[in-house]
C-alpha positions in Angstrom: 145.9 41.0 44.1 143.1 43.4 45.0 139.7 43.0 43.3 138.3 45.5 40.8 136.0 46.8 43.6 138.9 47.2 46.0 140.8 49.2 43.4 137.8 51.4 42.7 137.4 52.2 46.4 141.1 53.0 46.7 140.9 55.4 43.8 137.7 56.9 45.1 139.2 57.6 48.5 142.3 59.1 46.9 140.4 61.9 45.1 140.0 65.1 47.1 136.5 66.6 46.8 136.4 70.4 47.4 132.8 70.3 48.5 133.9 68.3 51.6 136.8 70.7 52.4 135.9 74.1 51.1 132.9 76.0 52.5 132.5 78.1 49.4 132.6 75.1 47.1 130.1 73.3 49.4 127.7 76.3 49.3 128.0 76.7 45.6 127.3 73.0 45.0 123.8 73.5 46.3 122.9 75.0 42.9 123.5 71.5 41.4 122.2 69.3 44.1 124.7 69.6 47.0 128.0 68.1 47.8 129.5 65.4 45.6 128.2 61.9 46.2 128.7 58.4 45.0 128.4 59.1 41.2 131.1 61.7 41.3 133.4 59.4 43.3 133.2 56.5 40.9 132.5 58.4 37.7 132.1 56.6 34.4 134.0 56.3 31.1 132.1 59.3 29.8 131.7 61.5 32.9 135.0 61.7 34.8 136.1 64.8 36.8 138.4 65.8 34.1 135.7 65.4 31.5 133.3 67.5 33.5 135.9 70.3 33.9 136.6 70.3 30.2 132.9 70.5 29.3 132.3 73.3 31.8 135.3 75.2 30.5 134.1 75.0 26.9 130.6 76.0 28.0 132.0 79.1 29.8 134.1 79.9 26.8 130.9 79.8 24.6 129.2 82.2 27.0 132.2 84.5 26.6 131.6 84.4 22.9 128.0 85.3 23.4 129.1 88.3 25.5 131.0 89.5 22.3 127.8 89.4 20.1 127.1 93.2 20.2 130.6 93.8 18.8 130.4 90.9 16.3 127.1 92.2 14.9 128.1 95.9 14.6 130.1 97.5 17.3 133.5 96.5 15.9 132.6 98.3 12.6 130.4 101.3 13.5 132.2 103.7 15.8 134.9 103.2 18.3 132.9 104.0 21.5 130.2 101.3 21.2 132.7 98.4 21.5 133.8 99.9 24.8 130.3 100.7 26.2 129.4 97.0 25.5 132.7 95.8 27.0 133.2 93.5 24.0 136.4 94.8 22.4 138.8 92.3 20.7 142.1 92.9 18.9 141.5 90.0 16.6 139.1 91.5 14.0 140.9 94.8 14.0 144.3 93.3 13.4 143.1 91.1 10.5 143.4 94.1 8.2 145.8 96.3 10.2 148.5 93.6 10.1 148.2 92.6 6.5 146.3 89.3 6.7 143.4 90.6 4.6 145.9 91.5 1.9 147.8 88.2 2.0 151.0 89.7 3.5 153.4 87.2 5.1 154.1 88.0 8.8 157.7 89.2 9.5 158.7 89.0 5.9 156.4 91.6 4.3 156.6 95.2 5.4 153.3 96.7 6.6 152.0 100.1 5.7 151.8 102.7 8.4 153.8 103.1 11.7 153.8 99.4 12.6 156.2 98.1 10.0 156.1 94.4 11.0 153.9 92.1 13.1 154.7 92.9 16.7 153.9 89.4 18.1 156.3 86.5 18.9 156.8 84.0 16.0 154.6 81.1 17.2 151.7 83.5 17.8 152.2 84.9 14.3 152.0 81.4 13.0 148.7 80.9 14.9 147.4 84.1 13.4 148.4 83.1 9.9 146.8 79.7 10.1 143.6 81.3 11.1 143.9 83.7 8.2 144.3 80.8 5.8 141.1 79.3 7.2 139.1 82.5 6.9 136.7 82.5 3.9 136.3 85.4 1.5 133.6 88.1 1.3 133.5 91.7 2.2 136.1 93.0 4.6 133.6 93.0 7.5 132.5 89.5 6.7 136.2 88.4 6.6 136.9 90.1 10.0 133.9 88.4 11.5 134.9 85.0 10.1 138.5 85.6 11.2 137.4 86.2 14.8 135.2 83.0 14.7 138.1 80.9 13.3 140.4 82.2 16.0 137.7 81.6 18.6 137.4 78.0 17.5 141.2 77.5 17.8 141.3 79.3 21.2 138.4 77.1 22.4 140.7 74.1 21.8 143.4 75.8 23.8 140.8 76.3 26.6 140.0 72.6 26.7 143.7 71.8 26.8 144.2 74.2 29.7 141.3 72.8 31.7 142.4 69.2 31.2 146.0 69.9 32.1 145.1 71.8 35.2 142.7 69.1 36.3 145.3 66.4 35.8 148.4 68.2 37.3 147.4 67.5 40.9 146.4 63.8 40.5 144.3 63.8 43.6 142.6 67.2 43.1 141.0 67.1 39.6 138.0 69.1 40.7 140.2 72.1 41.3 140.1 72.5 37.5 136.6 73.9 38.0 138.2 77.1 39.3 139.7 77.6 35.8 136.6 76.5 34.0 134.3 78.8 36.0 136.6 81.8 36.3 134.6 84.8 35.1 137.7 86.7 34.0 138.7 83.8 31.8 135.4 83.8 29.9 135.4 87.6 29.5 139.0 87.9 28.2 139.5 84.6 26.3 139.0 86.1 22.8 140.5 89.6 23.3 143.9 88.4 22.0 145.9 85.3 21.3 147.3 84.7 24.8 145.5 81.4 25.3 148.0 79.7 23.0 150.9 80.4 25.4 148.7 79.7 28.4 147.8 76.2 27.0 151.4 75.4 26.2 152.4 76.5 29.7 149.7 74.4 31.3 150.8 71.4 29.4 154.4 72.1 30.5 153.2 72.2 34.1 151.5 68.8 33.6 154.7 67.3 32.1 156.8 68.6 35.0 154.3 67.0 37.5 154.8 63.7 35.7 158.6 63.9 36.1 159.2 64.6 32.4 161.7 67.5 32.3 162.5 67.0 28.6 158.8 67.4 27.6 158.5 70.3 30.1 161.4 72.1 28.6 160.2 71.6 25.0 156.7 73.0 25.9 158.2 75.9 27.9 160.3 76.8 24.8 157.3 76.7 22.6 155.2 78.7 25.0 158.0 81.3 25.1 157.9 81.4 21.4 154.3 82.5 21.7 154.6 84.9 24.6 157.5 86.0 26.8 156.2 85.2 30.3 156.5 81.3 30.3 160.3 81.7 30.3 160.0 82.9 33.9 159.0 79.4 35.0 162.6 78.3 34.6 163.5 80.5 37.5 161.4 78.6 40.1 162.6 75.3 38.5 166.2 76.5 39.0 165.9 77.4 42.7 163.8 74.4 43.6 166.2 72.0 41.9 169.1 73.8 43.7 167.4 73.1 47.0 166.7 69.5 46.1 170.0 68.9 44.2 168.2 68.0 41.0 170.7 69.6 38.6 170.4 67.1 35.9 166.7 67.5 35.5 167.0 71.3 35.5 169.7 71.1 32.8 167.6 68.9 30.6 164.6 71.2 30.9 166.6 74.3 30.2 168.4 72.9 27.1 165.1 71.5 25.8 163.4 74.9 26.3 166.3 76.7 24.4 166.2 74.1 21.7 162.5 74.2 21.0 162.5 78.0 21.1 165.3 78.1 18.5 163.5 75.6 16.2 160.6 78.0 16.0 162.5 81.3 15.9 165.7 80.5 14.0 164.2 80.4 10.4 162.6 83.8 10.9 165.7 85.2 12.7 167.8 84.2 9.7 165.6 85.1 6.8 163.6 88.0 8.2 165.7 89.5 11.0 164.1 92.9 10.9 160.6 91.4 11.2 161.6 88.9 13.9 163.0 91.5 16.2 160.0 93.8 16.0 158.3 92.1 19.0 161.4 92.8 21.2 161.9 96.4 20.0 158.2 97.2 20.3 158.2 95.8 23.9 161.3 97.8 24.8 160.2 101.1 23.2 156.5 100.9 24.3 155.6 103.8 26.5 153.6 103.5 29.8 150.2 102.1 28.9 146.9 101.0 30.4 146.6 99.1 33.6 150.0 99.7 35.2 150.8 101.6 38.4 153.1 103.7 36.2 150.0 105.1 34.5 148.5 106.0 37.8 151.7 107.9 38.8 151.9 109.8 35.6 148.2 110.7 35.6 148.3 111.8 39.3 151.4 113.8 39.0 150.8 115.2 35.5 154.5 114.4 34.6 155.7 111.9 32.1 158.4 109.3 32.8 161.0 108.5 30.3 160.6 105.0 28.8 164.2 104.1 29.4 163.7 104.9 33.1 160.6 102.8 33.3 162.4 99.9 31.6 165.4 100.1 34.0 163.3 100.4 37.2 160.9 97.7 36.1 163.8 95.3 35.3 165.5 96.0 38.6 162.3 95.6 40.5 161.6 92.3 38.8 165.1 91.0 39.6 165.0 92.1 43.2 161.6 90.6 43.8 162.6 87.4 42.0 165.7 87.3 44.2 163.4 87.6 47.2 161.3 84.7 46.0 164.6 82.7 45.6 165.6 83.6 49.2 162.1 82.6 50.4 162.5 79.3 48.6 165.9 78.4 50.2 164.8 79.5 53.8 161.2 78.2 53.9 160.5 75.5 56.5 159.5 73.2 53.7 160.5 73.4 50.1 157.7 75.4 48.4 155.6 73.8 45.7 156.6 74.5 42.1 153.2 76.0 41.3 153.4 78.4 44.2 156.7 79.9 42.9 155.5 79.8 39.3 152.5 82.0 40.3 154.6 84.4 42.3 157.2 85.1 39.6 154.6 85.7 36.9 152.6 87.9 39.2 155.7 89.9 39.9 156.2 90.4 36.2 152.6 91.6 35.8 152.7 93.9 38.8 155.8 95.9 37.8 155.3 95.9 34.1 154.5 99.1 32.2 151.3 97.8 30.7 148.6 95.4 31.9 146.2 94.4 29.2 142.9 92.9 30.5 143.7 89.5 28.9 147.0 89.2 30.9 144.9 87.7 33.7 144.8 84.5 31.6 148.5 84.0 32.4 147.8 83.8 36.1 144.5 81.8 36.3 145.9 78.3 35.8 148.9 79.1 38.0 146.7 80.6 40.7 144.5 77.5 40.8 147.5 75.2 41.3 149.1 77.5 43.8 146.1 78.3 46.0 143.1 76.1 45.1 140.8 77.8 47.6 137.5 79.2 46.3 137.3 82.2 48.7 140.7 83.6 47.8 140.3 82.8 44.1 136.9 84.5 43.9 138.1 87.6 45.7 140.9 88.0 43.2 138.5 87.3 40.3 136.1 90.0 41.5 139.0 92.5 41.4 139.9 91.4 37.9 136.3 91.7 36.6 136.1 95.2 38.1 139.3 96.1 36.2 137.9 94.5 33.0 134.8 96.7 33.2 136.9 99.7 34.3 139.2 99.8 31.3 136.4 99.6 28.8 134.3 102.3 30.6 137.4 104.5 30.7 138.0 104.1 27.0 134.3 104.8 26.4 134.8 108.0 28.4 137.9 109.1 26.4 136.1 108.4 23.1 132.8 110.0 24.0 133.9 113.6 23.4 131.9 116.3 25.1 129.3 113.7 26.3 131.6 112.3 28.9 129.9 109.0 29.0 131.8 106.3 30.9 134.4 106.2 33.7 136.5 109.3 34.3 140.2 109.2 34.9 139.9 109.0 38.7 137.6 106.0 38.4 139.9 104.2 36.1 142.8 104.8 38.5 140.7 103.2 41.2 140.1 100.2 38.9 143.9 99.8 38.4 144.4 100.0 42.2 141.7 97.3 42.7 143.5 95.0 40.2 146.8 95.5 41.9 145.5 94.9 45.4 143.6 91.8 44.3 146.8 90.3 42.8 148.9 91.3 45.8 146.3 89.7 48.1 146.6 86.4 46.3 150.4 86.7 46.4 150.2 87.3 50.1 148.2 84.1 50.9 150.5 82.1 48.7 153.6 83.4 50.6 151.8 82.7 53.8 151.3 79.1 52.7 155.0 78.8 51.9 156.0 80.1 55.3 153.3 78.1 57.1 152.9 74.9 55.0 150.3 73.6 57.4 148.0 76.3 56.0 148.4 75.0 52.4 145.3 73.1 51.4 147.2 71.0 48.9 149.5 69.7 51.7 146.7 69.2 54.2 146.8 65.4 53.7 150.6 65.3 54.0 151.4 65.5 50.3 154.6 67.3 49.4 154.4 68.8 45.9 151.9 67.1 43.6 153.0 69.3 40.7 156.7 69.0 41.5 157.5 65.8 39.6 161.1 64.9 40.5 160.9 67.3 43.4 157.9 65.6 45.0 159.1 64.0 48.2 162.8 64.7 47.5 165.2 65.4 50.3 166.7 68.8 50.7 170.3 69.2 49.7 170.9 73.0 50.2 168.9 75.2 52.5 169.6 78.5 54.4 168.6 79.9 57.7 166.3 78.1 60.2 165.3 75.6 57.5 168.9 74.1 57.6 168.3 72.7 61.1 164.8 71.3 60.4 163.9 67.9 59.1 162.0 68.0 55.8 159.7 65.4 57.2 159.0 67.1 60.5 155.4 66.8 61.6 153.2 69.9 61.6 149.7 70.7 62.9 147.1 71.5 60.3 144.1 73.8 60.7 142.0 70.7 61.4 144.3 69.7 64.2 145.7 66.7 62.4 149.5 66.1 62.4 151.0 65.5 59.0 154.5 64.6 57.9 155.8 66.8 55.1 158.0 65.4 52.4 156.0 62.3 51.5 155.3 62.0 47.8 151.7 62.7 46.7 149.4 59.7 46.4 149.1 58.5 42.8 
């Protein structure tokens, strides 16, 4: 039996250190003393890679809260334009009164005054909002709105820690990749705009469970995440086509049934006792016109012609189906079965790119998936720079539209450029992920010969159904990496 020292050395060698493989990570590490050394390899009970990632994520989240201080102190309550010029807008304090929480109304059951008759969020998000309202102390309306934002921020900070830990643990040998999530500037800037982090945390936990070969837990968490936001349901698509290629039908069936079951457990009571309120999220999403951030908005503004909502819905749905079918074809014809995280990122990115609205906080959906799909600092930071430009662009555009004759802010043409930058940044990251799928030797996660560290039951599995040139290729065929080393695909990741 190996000694404790031998075990420690084995574990130390198993961990991939980005500062030894990524030139951007190595350069950035000079700010804190250079590339990782002996203390980071062995760690301690209190300071492990996962612990460091979680602490950094919480620290960045706190900085994001500080960035909202001008709004917290006055801009949310004294004029619409100032919250845009300070780029600190949040839905949370405004919806406290607008969605009846200040008056004690029950979401989905009690009708709201005004045009929005019921809460337009999925049920689990509504529960999250209601719990925060119960924890909000009394006082003037402004004091309650400030406290409501603080309570929600505290709950969302917990979600942030969950996301950081789950991402750091999904690829067992690459915990330091979690720093990409923790240090993502767009994450800190958008974390408290809305309640998206609840769904993101559940999705990250689902990805962790799938990587541990627990399809039942994965399905339950995906169902809960879908009960908080629609996009997590798209992850069942990659699971389907990957399980098809690997012949893992039982695992996919368990995950799908578990997802449907947990979604029903959350939704069924509201569906039965408040059907009109329950369906508001779906009718609102369907009837919503072209809105901020989408290429549809650029088209209508450039042409000066409106596009019927039904046309947009139809074209967006068809485009999503066609692009997802293309991803499926790529999966079945790729020289090596793609990693689960790569396909998860691609399908969610497709949904974002063709959707009729792109709120700035939607970037949160992609950040954990992007880190697992392409943990390379250069590509990640290029994309993040594009997202930060869009974040600033939308608020400066809203400042312009609310400034009247002063015309302070970013005019329409400037905002259109910001949208294009966001689209190009996302397309760039999609392109490098697709390249990694077609050329697995370029995939940094597979550089050591690992197959799919986030794949769980798929990791190291033999192919059962493939198409095209992949049908005549051994799944364990050797390939040449960028470093000139030959690796053998299809071997399970080191534990």
